[in-house]
C-alpha positions, 0 to 999 in steps of 0.5 A, spaced: 506 586 488 506 579 486 509 578 479 504 572 477 498 577 479 501 582 474 502 577 469 495 575 470 492 582 469 496 583 463 494 576 459 487 576 461 484 577 454 490 573 451 491 566 453 498 563 453 501 560 446 503 553 447 509 550 443 507 547 436 507 539 435 503 534 439 497 531 436 490 530 439 486 524 440 479 527 439 475 521 443 479 523 450 481 530 448 488 528 450 495 529 447 498 523 443 505 521 444 510 525 439 514 521 434 521 523 437 518 520 444 517 513 441 523 510 443 523 512 450 515 510 451 517 503 447 523 502 452 518 503 458 513 499 455 517 493 455 517 493 463 510 496 464 508 489 466 512 488 472 512 496 473 504 495 473 504 502 470 496 505 470 493 502 464 488 507 462 485 511 456 487 518 459 493 521 458 500 518 460 506 520 463 509 523 457 502 526 454 500 531 459 501 537 454 495 542 451 494 547 446 492 554 447 484 553 448 484 546 448 479 542 453 481 540 460 477 534 462 475 534 469 474 527 472 469 526 478 471 520 482 468 518 489 465 521 495 464 518 502 464 520 509 471 523 512 472 519 518 471 512 513 476 513 508 474 506 504 467 507 505 466 511 498 461 511 493 460 514 486 460 521 485 453 521 482 451 518 489 450 526 491 444 526 487 446 533 484 444 535 477 452 536 474 452 529 471 444 529 469 441 531 463 440 528 456 444 534 453 451 532 456 455 525 454 458 523 461 464 518 459 466 513 464 474 512 465 477 506 464 481 503 470 487 499 471 488 493 475 491 497 481 485 503 480 480 497 481 483 495 487 483 502 490 476 503 489 476 509 483 470 510 479 472 515 474 466 519 470 467 526 466 464 532 468 462 535 461 459 541 464 465 543 467 468 546 460 475 548 462 480 550 456 487 551 457 490 558 459 483 561 458 480 565 464 473 565 466 473 570 472 465 571 472 461 565 474 460 560 469 453 556 470 454 548 471 446 547 472 440 548 477 436 544 481 430 544 486 431 540 492 425 535 493 424 532 500 428 526 499 434 529 496 434 535 501 434 529 507 440 525 503 444 531 502 443 534 509 445 527 512 451 527 507 454 534 509 453 533 517 457 526 516 462 531 513 462 527 506 468 529 501 469 528 494 474 527 489 476 530 483 482 529 478 484 535 473 490 532 468 491 526 473 492 531 479 487 530 485 483 535 488 479 533 495 473 538 497 468 537 502 461 537 499 458 543 504 459 545 511 454 545 517 457 550 522 458 558 521 465 558 521 468 557 514 476 558 512 478 561 505 484 557 503 484 558 496 491 559 493 488 565 489 485 568 495 492 568 498 496 571 492 491 577 492 491 578 500 499 577 500 500 582 494 495 587 496 493 588 489 486 591 489 486 591 481 485 584 481 479 584 486 474 584 481 477 578 478 475 574 484 468 571 483 462 574 487 459 570 492 451 570 492 447 571 498 443 565 500 435 566 499 430 567 505 429 561 509 422 559 510 419 561 516 418 554 519 426 553 518 428 560 521 433 559 527 434 552 526 441 550 524 441 548 517 447 544 513 450 548 507 452 546 500 457 549 496 455 551 490 461 555 487 467 552 485 473 556 483 479 553 480 486 556 480 491 552 475 498 553 475 501 551 468 508 551 465 509 552 458 504 547 455 503 543 461 499 543 467 503 543 474 498 544 480 491 545 481 487 548 486 479 548 488 476 553 493 469 551 494 465 557 495 458 560 496 455 555 501 447 555 500 442 552 505 439 545 504 432 544 505 426 542 501 424 546 496 431 550 496 433 552 489 441 550 487 445 554 482 451 551 481 457 555 478 465 555 477 470 560 475 477 558 473 484 562 473 490 560 470 497 562 473 504 561 470 509 557 474 517 555 474 516 549 477 517 543 472 513 537 470 516 532 474 516 535 481 508 536 480 507 531 485 511 533 490 506 538 493 502 532 495 507 529 499 508 531 507 515 531 509 514 534 516 510 527 517 514 522 514 521 525 515 519 527 522 525 525 527 521 520 530 521 516 523 529 517 523 529 514 530 525 508 528 531 507 523 536 508 529 532 504 534 532 498 529 539 498 527 541 498 535 536 492 536 539 489 530 546 490 532 545 487 539 542 481 536 548 480 532 552 481 537 548 475 541 549 471 535 556 472 534 557 470 542 554 464 540 558 462 534 565 464 536 565 462 544 559 457 546 560 453 539 567 454 539 567 451 546 562 445 544 566 444 538 572 443 542 569 438 547 565 434 542 571 433 537 576 431 543 579 424 542 577 418 548 584 419 551 584 427 551 577 426 554 580 421 560 585 426 561 580 432 562 576 433 568 571 436 563 570 430 559 568 426 565 560 423 564 556 423 558 555 428 553 549 433 553 547 438 549 545 439 541 550 434 539 546 429 542 540 430 537 545 429 531 541 423 529 534 426 529 536 433 528 534 432 520 528 428 521 522 429 517 518 435 521 511 433 523 505 435 518 511 436 512 506 438 507 503 443 511 510 446 513 512 446 506 506 450 504 507 455 509 514 456 508 513 456 500 508 462 501 512 466 505 518 465 501 514 467 495 511 473 499 518 476 501 521 476 494 515 480 491 515 485 497 523 486 495 521 487 488 516 491 489 520 496 494 526 496 489 522 498 483 518 503 487 524 507 490 526 507 482 520 509 479 516 513 484 510 509 485 506 514 489 506 519 483 501 514 479 494 512 481 494 504 483 501 503 481 503 500 487 497 495 488 498 493 480 505 492 481 504 488 487 499 483 483 504 483 477 510 481 481 506 476 485 504 472 479 512 473 476 515 471 483 511 465 484 517 460 481 521 462 487 515 459 492 515 453 487 522 452 488 523 453 495 517 448 497 519 443 492 526 443 494 524 442 502 519 437 501 523 433 497 529 434 502 525 431 508 523 425 504 515 428 503 510 423 499 505 426 494 509 432 492 504 434 486 498 435 491 503 439 495 505 443 489 498 444 488 496 446 495 502 451 495 500 455 489 493 455 492 494 457 499 495 464 499 490 466 494 485 462 497 486 465 504 485 472 500 480 470 496 476 467 502 476 474 505 475 478 499 468 474 498 466 477 505 469 484 503 467 485 496 460 482 498 459 487 503 461 493 498 456 490 493 451 490 499 453 498 500 454 499 493 461 502 494 466 503 489 471 498 493 467 493 489 472 490 485 469 489 478 468 482 475 472 484 469 478 485 474 477 479 477 477 475 471 483 478 468 487 476 475 484 469 474 486 469 467 493 471 469 493 466 475 492 460 470 496 463 465 502 465 469 502 463 476 500 455 475 506 454 470 511 458 473 510 454 480 510 448 476 517 449 473 519 452 480 517 446 484 521 441 478 527 445 479 527 445 487 526 437 487 532 437 482 536 441 487 534 437 493 536 431 490 543 433 489 544 435 497 544 430 503 544 432 510 551 432 514 548 427 519 545 420 518 538 420 521 537 414 526 531 409 525 529 410 532 526 417 535 530 419 540 526 421 546 525 428 548 527 430 555 521 433 559 521 441 559 517 446 563 510 447 560 511 454 559 518 453 556 515 453 549 510 459 550 515 464 553 520 463 548 515 464 542 512 470 545 519 473 547 521 471 540 515 475 536 516 481 540 523 482 539 522 483 531 516 487 533 520 492 536 524 493 530 517 494 526 512 498 530 514 505 529 514 504 521 507 501 522 504 507 525 507 511 518 504 505 514 497 505 517 497 513 517 498 513 510 493 507 508 487 509 512 487 516 511 484 520 504 490 525 502 496 522 506 501 519 500 506 514 503 513 515 499 519 514 503 520 507 500 527 508 502 525 508 510 521 502 509 526 498 505 531 499 510 526 497 516 525 491 512 532 489 511 534 490 519 527 486 520 530 480 516 537 481 520 533 481 527 529 475 525 535 471 523 538 472 529 532 471 533 531 464 529 538 462 531 538 464 538 532 460 539 534 454 535 540 454 539 536 454 546 532 449 543 537 444 541 541 445 547 535 442 551 535 436 546 529 438 542 530 436 535 523 439 533 527 446 530 523 447 524 516 448 526 519 452 532 523 457 528 517 458 523 512 459 529 517 463 533 519 468 528 512 468 525 509 470 532 511 477 530 504 478 526 500 477 532 503 483 535 502 487 529 495 485 529 494 487 536 497 494 534 492 494 528 486 493 533 490 499 538 490 503 532 483 503 530 480 505 536 486 510 538 488 513 532 482 513 527 474 515 528 472 509 523 465 507 524 460 503 520 460 496 518 463 497 511 469 500 514 470 496 520 469 489 515 474 492 510 479 495 516 480 488 519 479 484 513 485 487 510 489 487 517 488 480 517 490 479 510 496 483 512 498 480 518 497 473 515 502 475 510 507 478 515 507 472 519 509 467 513 514 472 511 517 472 518 516 465 519 520 463 512 526 467 514 526 464 521 526 457 518 532 459 513 536 462 518 535 456 523 536 451 517 543 455 515 545 455 522 543 447 523 547 445 517 553 449 519 554 446 526 552 439 524 557 439 518 563 441 523 562 435 528 565 428 529 558 424 529 558 417 530 
């Protein structure tokens, strides 16, 4: 017999006694921090802005402790159709009596920036009166209601569309379907499993009894009726004075029709466990999916591709360029004696007087380049902190940290934009600086207006509150604008201290005519090579983003893939630049950026393929959200890859032209 079940039978009347110490906040019914923990909390608070830990009024990481018999608040979150993960609505949309009535006070939870962006909407459920360590085996009444024709029709439609809802107990998530519309039902509760495995019949009376549904009206007999679950059985595992795991089994399916009388109830059973509090989020992870051998294969695939491209670049640098340097550095006497020196020079040395010429549309180029550098720095910082702090265990932490990191790293974009713009002799740098600061936020804001307006029309929880928009705007004006200005000034100062290896001629050298397909083919091939390094990881990322209960936690995989992707992009950029210069085409700045940025085009095509082949999303709201988000992601990826490509090409060009003897 399972010892946990024996302990349950022995302690049914006597709840566990918790350790003495924590004080309690009467408003939120959550424990306050201990004085001994204050130095640690203060240290974490010092980096809270960068880490973007969830700023909520609910219990924090160090305060999930309870006294025996203390209230455990159940928070309702959102509901929505199963096939559309982002089409979510407030829990009250179900129209049930759980949150209605003047005899209860429903509390609305405060949201952090990340939680607002993820579409959460927290409301307490006072009728679910759960106390720490106290079993409630007999069904406890929540409320009762009689379905009107309008509510019955709406509820039946939701059940037929597989609506699910989201609850939180002590910040632990619970997912459940509203009801069922088939005759098959599975018993998946942890409590039922423990009873069956132990074979302890003495615990059978502790299980909640299922009531028989009322007689169906004659005119509805023989028709398939959707059923709503009217009983919730909570199985909660605790360790000392902390909640470790929470399970909920929906029970007692009740037919939905006009005039049906619904009586909602709940029951609670508590089990002790040896699992530590720090490991309680691990049960929501899916190692069989995210740590599958295919995921490891993606690392090996990217590594081999990177190794091959590095070998190609090494050949270019060690053999081809060495031969070029030897030929270009030869004296006139050596050229007369050598048969290989007869005739005019050709190749990349011929454009030494134009290779550092200012690119066309310099302001546009520097705006895009600066935005890509800014995003690259943001991504690396977020990934590093995510690996160190397990962001998957905190609601909204990843989204919030990305916003804060973007604001704080804007100085990098300003520095690179100001440096490149002055290095190539750009004019009207103040206007360009403003465009650099507003470019990416402007694109995101334009798509945000479309997505948010659609969400407002549907009254979905994905609607970002005005308070969150106002906070982000204030942070942008107070942090982003000054830092970008400082970065631009520092970049212009750095550019003033550096010169080009070769003098730029006053007259432009004519560019030899190439085949019309030369540039398009090089761009397409250059974009698909980094995509081959990325596409397997994209499947895992999309599976986590566009699902209800898959949590992406393998940040180490993502970091390794991005590092390899950066190396591949730099190698591709160097190879393309060498081919272009050998064709005596000195417009390498834009070409290196576009060739590497073309990777985002293939990623966007992959997101379209994923939408139709791997999801069952329907509806205008979900479609707009999916493609709007994918579009923003691909623009950011294109800027990220293009900027890295230009950096690699720039280093390569400066290197080879600083080692030749130019006239």
